[in-house]
C-alpha positions as CSV (number, residue, x, y, z in Angstrom):
1,M,-32.3,26.2,22.0
2,N,-31.2,24.5,25.2
3,A,-28.8,27.0,26.8
4,T,-27.1,24.2,28.9
5,I,-26.2,22.2,25.9
6,D,-25.1,25.2,23.9
7,R,-22.8,26.3,26.8
8,G,-21.5,22.8,27.1
9,L,-20.3,22.8,23.4
10,Y,-18.3,26.0,24.4
11,T,-17.0,24.3,27.5
12,Q,-15.6,21.2,25.7
13,L,-13.2,23.6,23.8
14,V,-11.3,24.4,26.9
15,T,-10.2,20.8,27.8
16,L,-6.8,20.0,26.5
17,T,-6.0,16.6,25.2
18,T,-2.8,15.0,26.7
19,P,-0.8,11.9,25.6
20,A,-2.5,10.0,28.4
21,G,-5.7,10.0,26.4
22,L,-9.1,11.6,26.4
23,Q,-11.1,12.3,29.6
24,D,-14.2,10.2,30.0
25,Q,-16.5,13.1,29.8
26,D,-14.9,14.4,26.6
27,A,-15.1,11.0,25.0
28,E,-18.8,10.7,25.8
29,T,-19.4,14.3,24.5
30,Y,-17.6,13.7,21.3
31,A,-19.4,10.2,20.8
32,K,-22.8,12.2,21.1
33,W,-21.7,14.5,18.4
34,F,-20.4,12.0,16.0
35,A,-23.5,9.7,16.5
36,C,-25.6,12.8,15.6
37,L,-23.7,12.9,12.4
38,A,-24.1,9.2,11.6
39,D,-27.1,10.1,9.4
40,P,-26.0,11.4,5.9
41,T,-29.1,13.7,5.8
42,R,-27.9,15.5,9.0
43,V,-24.4,15.8,7.5
44,K,-25.8,17.4,4.4
45,L,-28.1,19.7,6.4
46,L,-25.3,20.8,8.8
47,H,-23.1,21.6,5.8
48,T,-26.0,23.6,4.1
49,V,-26.4,25.6,7.1
50,A,-22.7,26.2,7.9
51,A,-22.1,27.2,4.3
52,S,-24.9,29.8,4.4
53,S,-24.3,33.5,5.4
54,G,-27.2,33.6,7.9
55,E,-30.4,32.1,8.9
56,L,-32.5,29.7,6.6
57,P,-36.0,28.5,7.0
58,V,-36.7,24.9,7.3
59,G,-38.8,24.8,4.1
60,A,-35.5,26.2,2.2
61,L,-33.4,23.6,3.9
62,A,-35.7,20.8,3.1
63,E,-35.7,21.8,-0.7
64,A,-32.0,22.2,-0.8
65,V,-31.3,18.9,0.6
66,G,-34.2,17.1,-1.2
67,V,-36.3,15.8,1.8
68,T,-39.8,16.6,3.0
69,Q,-40.2,19.4,5.6
70,P,-41.4,17.0,8.3
71,T,-38.2,15.0,7.8
72,C,-36.0,18.1,7.6
73,S,-37.6,19.4,10.9
74,H,-36.9,16.0,12.6
75,H,-33.3,16.0,11.6
76,I,-32.6,19.7,12.4
77,R,-34.1,19.2,16.0
78,K,-31.5,16.4,16.6
79,L,-28.8,18.9,15.4
80,A,-30.0,21.6,17.6
81,D,-30.2,19.1,20.6
82,V,-26.3,18.6,20.6
83,G,-25.7,22.4,19.8
84,F,-24.6,22.2,16.2
85,V,-27.4,24.6,15.1
86,R,-29.6,27.3,16.6
87,L,-33.3,27.6,16.0
88,R,-35.3,30.9,16.0
89,K,-39.1,31.2,15.5
90,E,-40.3,34.0,13.4
91,G,-44.0,33.9,13.1
92,T,-45.0,30.4,11.9
93,A,-41.4,29.8,10.4
94,T,-38.5,28.2,12.0
95,L,-35.2,29.7,11.1
96,V,-32.0,27.8,11.3
97,S,-28.5,29.2,11.8
98,I,-25.1,27.6,12.6
99,N,-23.8,27.7,16.2
100,P,-20.4,29.6,15.9
101,A,-18.9,27.4,18.5
102,C,-19.7,24.3,16.2
103,C,-17.2,25.8,13.7
104,T,-14.2,25.3,16.1
105,G,-15.8,22.6,18.6
106,L,-16.4,20.0,16.0
107,P,-13.0,20.2,14.3
108,H,-11.4,20.4,17.8
109,A,-13.2,17.0,18.7
110,A,-11.9,15.5,15.5
111,D,-8.4,16.7,16.2
112,A,-8.5,15.4,19.6
113,V,-9.7,11.9,18.8
114,M,-7.1,11.6,16.0
115,G,-4.4,13.0,18.2
116,T,-3.3,15.9,15.9
117,I,-3.7,18.3,18.8
118,V,-1.1,16.4,20.6
119,T,1.4,15.9,17.7
120,R,1.3,19.6,16.8
121,P,1.4,19.9,13.0
122,C,4.3,21.8,11.5
123,C,4.1,25.2,9.7
124,P,2.6,24.9,6.1
125,T,5.3,24.1,3.4
126,D,3.0,24.2,0.1
127,L,3.6,27.9,-0.2
128,P,2.5,29.6,-3.7
129,P,5.8,30.6,-5.8
130,D,4.4,34.0,-6.7
131,V,4.0,35.2,-3.0
132,T,7.2,36.7,-1.5
133,V,7.8,38.1,2.1
134,R,10.2,40.7,3.3
135,P,10.7,42.8,6.5
136,M,8.2,45.9,6.7
137,T,9.7,49.2,5.7
138,D,8.8,52.8,6.5
139,T,7.4,53.1,2.8
140,D,4.9,50.3,3.4
141,W,2.7,52.0,5.9
142,P,0.0,53.4,3.6
143,D,-0.5,50.0,2.3
144,V,-0.4,48.4,5.8
145,R,-3.1,50.8,7.0
146,R,-5.1,50.2,3.8
147,I,-5.0,46.5,4.3
148,Y,-5.9,46.9,8.0
149,A,-8.9,49.1,7.0
150,E,-10.0,46.3,4.6
151,G,-9.9,43.8,7.4
152,I,-11.9,46.0,9.6
153,A,-14.7,46.4,7.0
154,T,-15.3,42.6,7.1
155,R,-16.2,42.9,10.7
156,N,-14.7,39.6,11.4
157,A,-11.1,40.4,11.6
158,T,-10.7,42.6,14.7
159,F,-12.5,44.6,17.6
160,E,-11.0,47.8,15.9
161,T,-13.7,50.0,14.2
162,E,-11.1,52.5,13.0
163,T,-7.7,52.1,11.5
164,P,-5.0,52.6,14.1
165,T,-2.4,55.3,13.5
166,R,1.2,54.5,12.4
167,R,2.5,55.7,15.6
168,T,0.2,53.5,17.5
169,L,1.2,50.4,15.6
170,E,4.9,51.2,15.6
171,T,4.8,51.5,19.4
172,K,2.8,48.3,19.7
173,W,4.6,45.8,17.3
174,L,7.9,44.1,17.8
175,P,10.5,45.8,15.5
176,D,12.0,42.5,14.2
177,H,8.6,40.7,13.6
178,R,6.8,42.9,10.9
179,W,6.4,41.3,7.6
180,I,5.2,42.3,4.1
181,A,3.9,39.9,1.6
182,E,4.1,40.9,-2.1
183,I,2.7,39.5,-5.3
184,N,4.4,40.9,-8.4
185,G,5.7,43.9,-6.4
186,T,2.3,44.8,-5.1
187,V,1.8,44.7,-1.2
188,A,-0.8,41.9,-0.7
189,G,-0.7,41.6,3.1
190,W,1.1,41.9,6.3
191,A,2.0,40.2,9.6
192,A,3.1,41.5,12.9
193,A,3.6,40.4,16.5
194,S,3.2,42.3,19.7
195,P,4.6,41.4,23.2
196,V,1.9,40.3,25.6
197,S,3.7,41.7,28.7
198,T,6.6,43.9,29.8
199,R,7.6,41.3,32.3
200,D,10.9,39.6,31.6
201,C,9.3,36.1,32.3
202,Y,7.0,36.6,29.3
203,S,9.6,37.9,26.9
204,G,9.3,35.1,24.6
205,V,5.5,35.3,24.4
206,A,3.9,37.4,21.6
207,E,0.4,38.1,20.2
208,T,0.2,37.6,16.3
209,S,-1.9,39.4,13.6
210,I,-2.1,38.6,9.9
211,Y,-4.1,40.7,7.4
212,V,-4.6,40.0,3.6
213,G,-5.7,42.6,1.1
214,E,-9.1,42.3,-0.2
215,A,-7.7,41.8,-3.8
216,H,-5.4,39.0,-2.9
217,R,-7.3,36.7,-0.7
218,G,-7.5,33.0,-1.4
219,R,-4.2,33.1,-3.1
220,G,-2.0,31.7,-0.2
221,V,-0.8,35.1,1.2
222,G,-1.9,34.3,4.7
223,K,-0.3,30.9,4.5
224,T,3.0,32.4,3.4
225,L,2.9,35.0,5.9
226,L,2.2,32.7,8.7
227,H,5.0,30.4,7.6
228,K,7.4,33.4,7.8
229,Q,6.1,34.5,11.2
230,V,6.2,31.1,12.7
231,T,9.8,30.3,11.5
232,A,11.1,33.7,12.2
233,A,9.7,33.5,15.8
234,D,11.2,30.2,16.4
235,T,14.6,31.4,15.3
236,A,14.4,34.5,17.4
237,G,13.5,32.6,20.4
238,L,9.9,33.4,21.0
239,W,8.6,30.3,22.6
240,T,4.9,31.0,22.5
241,L,2.7,32.6,19.8
242,Q,-0.9,33.2,20.6
243,T,-3.8,34.8,18.7
244,S,-7.5,35.4,19.1
245,I,-9.9,35.0,16.2
246,F,-13.6,35.3,15.8
247,P,-15.4,32.0,15.6
248,E,-17.0,33.1,12.3
249,N,-13.5,33.5,10.8
250,R,-13.1,29.7,10.2
251,T,-10.6,30.3,7.4
252,S,-8.1,32.0,9.7
253,I,-8.7,29.3,12.4
254,A,-8.1,26.4,10.0
255,L,-4.9,28.3,8.8
256,H,-3.5,28.5,12.3
257,H,-4.2,24.9,13.0
258,S,-2.1,24.0,9.9
259,A,0.8,25.9,11.5
260,G,0.8,24.1,14.8
261,F,-1.6,26.4,16.8
262,R,-4.0,24.5,19.0
263,T,-7.4,25.7,20.3
264,I,-7.2,26.7,24.0
265,G,-10.7,27.7,24.3
266,V,-13.6,30.1,23.4
267,R,-13.6,33.4,25.4
268,E,-17.4,34.1,25.6
269,R,-18.7,37.6,25.4
270,I,-15.1,39.0,25.8
271,A,-15.9,42.4,24.3
272,Q,-18.6,44.4,22.3
273,H,-18.1,45.0,18.7
274,H,-20.6,47.3,17.0
275,N,-22.9,47.1,20.1
276,T,-22.9,43.3,19.9
277,W,-21.1,40.9,22.4
278,R,-18.7,38.9,20.6
279,D,-16.7,35.6,21.3
280,T,-13.1,34.9,20.4
281,V,-11.2,31.6,20.0
282,L,-7.9,31.7,21.6
283,L,-5.2,29.7,19.9
284,E,-1.6,29.0,21.0
285,R,1.5,27.7,19.3
286,R,4.5,26.6,21.4
287,T,7.9,25.9,19.9
288,Q,9.8,22.9,20.9
289,S,13.2,24.2,19.7
290,P,13.9,27.9,19.5
291,T,16.7,27.3,17.1
292,A,14.7,25.2,14.6
293,D,13.3,26.6,11.4
294,C,10.3,24.4,11.5
295,P,9.8,22.5,14.8
296,C,7.5,19.6,14.1
């Protein structure tokens, strides 16, 4: 894998799109990415690799897509050249895996070209009717810590390896920005916000967290919690919400994009997690009107 090309994919995430238009370098880079995907076989190959949970041998990819192995190898090399996939030799086999930066870099490019980063989409409104959100209470702490532990177990939710104590979390979180989601009276998830600094000038900036219980994932709990978190923050005068998400957690990144968060950049090798250096995607949402329920 060409390290310069791979690093370039990360670097493109840092550039912010402005109403004045794309920078020439960004436009050229995005054009190369989209040109690479002009072949439907490459699109299918990239999708197959991205949807897998790990590395795939070229032979298995060829069979999955329905092409010959030489044809598959040719297209995989093209995908690798622009940084979409990574290749690793193991004996005589070539193993293919997704480049985690691609999971955010490619959607970011599409958003930049289509202008959705500039327009800042609003918070989601198609909320499930069976999910309710209320303020967190003292009786919720056992469920909060249980759900936190379930998130830790995925290894893609947090750098924490052990569940923080109640005292730690109570000290860390803003009292008026702790939320509980319920389904039929059962705690299904929680959301909280923490100040990023004790300095007065950053009083309206908060770091957000959302966790959904293992048994309730995929039911719109995260979407409902995020809606409440965003609207409550806007009403309370928090002008900036930020969060850091592992690139592998594509569902959470997409959810935050839908609520008006934009990708600021990828923080490469920011910290170690289980003895492995991990990257995080930094996202941010700015309110345009602190008193509006849903500032579009």
